Every structure is written in C-alpha cells, then in structure tokens.
N, C-alpha and C positions, 0 to 999 in steps of 0.2 A: 824231737825235743828231749831235754834231759828230764826224765820223770822224777817226781818227788812223791813221797808216800802220801796217799790219801785213799780212803775207802779200800782197804786191803782186799776185801772180798771181791769188790768190783774189778780192781786191777788184776787180780788173780784170774778172774774169768776171762778178761780181755787178753791177757798175755798167753793164756792157754790156747787161744785161737791163732794158729799159724797157717800160712798159705799151704804148707805141705799137707795139712789135714784135708784140704779140699782138692787135692790132685794137681797142684801146681808144681812143675819142675823147672829147674833153671834153664833147661833147653827150651822151655816155652810150650805150655799147653793151655792157651788162653781160653779155649772153649770149655775145657774141664774146670778151669778156674772160675769162670763166670757161672757155669752151671752149679758149681759147688756153693757159690755165694747165694744164688737164687734159692737153692734148697735150704740153706741156712736161714735165709730171710723168711721163707715159708714157715719153718719151725719156730722162729722168733715171733712171727705174727700170731701163731697159735698160742705160744706161751704167754704173750702179752695179753691176749684175750682172757686168759685164765688168771693172770697176775698183773692187773693193770697199774699197780703202784710199785713196781719193781724198778729201781734205778739201774740195777745191773742189766736187766733185759733191755731197757731203753738205750743204755749206753752201747751195748753190744749191737743192737739193731742200728743205732745211729752210725756206728763205725762201718757196719756192713753196707748200709746205704751209701756211705762215702766211697767205699771201695768199688761199688757199682757205678759210681758217678752220679748218684741221685743226691745232689748236693742239698737241695731244699729240704728233702725228707730227712737228711742227716741233721740239719739244723733243727727241724721240728722235734726230733727225738732228743737231741742234746738240750733243747729248751725244756723238754719234759723232765729230764734228769735234774736240771737246776730247779724246776718247780718242786720236785720231790725232796731235794736236799739243797736248799738255797745257799747255805753257808759254804758250799763247795764251788760256787760260781767263779771265784778268782782262779781256781785251779784248772778250769776247763779250757785249756789251750786248743783242744781239738775243734771246739766250736769256732774259735778264731780262724783256724785254717779253712773251715767250711765257709765262713763269711767271705774270706778272700776269693774263693772259687765261685761264690754266688754273686760277686760284684758288690757286696755290702761292705765297702771299705771303711766307712766311718764306724760301723759296729766292730769291724776287725780291729781298728785302732783302739777302741775302747776296751775290747776284750784283752788285747795284749798288754795294755797299760795296767789293767786289773791284775793280770797274771804276774806282772812284774813285782807286785806287792808281796807275792808269796814265793816267787822263784827269781830272785834278783840277779843271779849270775848265769843266765842262760843266753848265749849268743843267738840261738835260734829264735827265741822270743823277740829279741831286738830286731832281728832280720825280718820276721813276719810283720812286725810293727812298721818297719821301714817300707816294706812292700806295699802295705795298705796306704801309708802316707804318700808314697810316690804316686799311686793311682789317684789319690785325692788332690794332691797339691804340688806334684812334681818332684823330681829327683833332688833338687837343691834343698827344698824344704824338708824332705825326708832325711837328708844327710844332717841338716842342722838339728833335727830332733831325734837322731839316732841314739837309742838308749845306751849309756855307757856300761860296759861289762869289763871287769878286771880278772875274774877268776873262773873262767870256763876252760878247764884244762884238757878237754877232749880235742884231739887233733882231727881236722885242722880248724877248729872253731875260732881261735884268736886270729888266724889269717883271714878267715871269712869275714870277721868283724872289721878288720882293717880294710878289706876289699870294699865293703859297703860304705865305709867311712871315707873312701877315696884315697887311702894311704897305702894300698897294696895293689898288686896286679893279679889277674887270674893265674898266671904262672907261679906266683908265690903260693897260692892255695894248692895247686897241683903238686908243687915240689914238697910241701909239707905232708900231703897225703902220701906221696911216694916214699918219703922218709919213714912215715909210720908203717906203711906196707900192709895195712889191713884192708879187708874188703869194705868195712864200714867207712873207713876214712875216705876211700875213693868214692863210695856211694854218696856220702854227704858232700864231698867236694864238688862232684858233678851236679848234684841236685841244686846246691846253692849257686853254682856258676850258671846253671840254666835259669834260675829265678832272677839272678843278677842281670843276665842278658835280656830277659823278658822285660825287666824294669827299664832297661836302656832302649827298648823297642828294637831289639836285634833278634827277630824270631828264628832265623836259621841257626844262629849260634845257640839260642835258648833250646831249641829242639834237639840239637846235637848233644848237648850236655845232659839234658833230661833223659834222653834215650840211653845214654851211657849209665846213668844212675838207675834207670828202670830195668835195664837188660844186662849189660856186661858186668856191672858192679852191684847188682841188686842185693839188698839185705832184707830179711824177713822181719821187718818191724814197721811201725806206723809211718815213719818217714820214707822208707823204701816204697811203701804202698802209695804215699803221696806222689812220688815220682811216676808210678804206674798210672795213677789217676790222671795226672797232668798230661802224660803222653796220650792216653785214651781220649781226653778232651780235645787235644790238638788234632788227633785223627778224625774225631767226629766233626770238628769244625771244618776240616778240609773236605770231608764228604758233602757237608751242607753247601 
C-alpha cells in the first residue's frame, strides 16, 4: 500500500524492521527467517508486559504475528493499537489485509472504505476492497463497487486497477512492469495477478504468480511479506 504519514515514531520503528535483520536472504533461508521472527515476538511479548499501553509495540507485534501467519493474533494487536489511538483507525490498512486472510470479509470491506477517506488515490486499497467484496458478493458486485482511482502513479498500479475493473488483461499488467523494469514493479504485478486469479477461483495461476512475487521478485516491504504469507498459507493448506 502507498503509505501516508501517520504516527511518525510508530512508522519509523516499523520501517526499521527489515527481513535482512533476521537472517533472510534472497536465496532463501526460511528457517532462519521464522526463527528470527519468533525471537522478535518473544522480545515484543516481554516489552509489552512492561509497557502495556504502547501502540508502537502492539503495531510491531501485530505485524510480526502477520508475518508468522498468526492472522487472528495480528488482528487482536491491531485492534489494541486502535483502542490506544482511536483517531488513527482510518489509516490502519494492515488490519484490513489481516481481515481478508482471516475470512472476515465484511470487516475488510468496512476497513478499506474507511481507509479510502484518508488515502483516496491508492489502487491497492481499491483492490483489497474488491477482493473482500468478491468473497462476500461475487466478482460482478465487486466490479460494480470498485473504488475509482485516478492518480496512483506507481507502475503498474493503473494497469492493475484496469485489470480488476475488467478493462485490461494480465499481459497489460506484466508489460507495464517490464517497461518500468524495477523489482518492485514486478513484485506488485505478480502479487496482484495472484490475488486476481484467486478471486477468479483459478488456484494454480494464483499460486504461480504469488510465488513469483514472494520469491523471484520479492521486495522487503509489507506487501512483499504479504506475498510470502499467502504462499505459506497455501503450503499449510496443502499439507492439511
């Protein structure tokens, strides 16, 4: 998502946490990655026991839970952040993403509609709103209620919006990413193509693109980690 300024101290703490800090390499060291997150979670638990009213600590722990696939726990921590700073609820798009993975689609719709009031030109917000709507009411209803966005200049966001509106193809998105030529453009293209195919109930194509976002074109930010969490959840489901 396109971040907008809020709680500078909180976001500084979050952005300071990168996967490289916990031993993750692009070649793939998933055990070190998970162990690092678990160590971080233990430290956060201790810190929260000492400072139970710190929104920064709850936000960071909520994100850590999300990276570990502990979706319900992430929501609980994000809820606590909002209890502590209720005027920031509209800005909490991370909670909306957790709602999606928890299957709480109506709450996701509400969160992304609320976020739209403070971040009105973010294609990603429109897409996550679409994804929750599609799960609740089907693709056609989701398209009819797709939030209009005119000024998200990140590539390939305008092409992604057109794809979800039904006016572009996956090839259009990939061509735009290719023209931009950045790792992030490819990561976001494949992430949202994966989510698009999931909405269309095409699990093999969804997994293909999500893996490309999570592995070959991974970027170390929240949305890159969303791709990794999604792939991990797919793998866990296949084991079950």
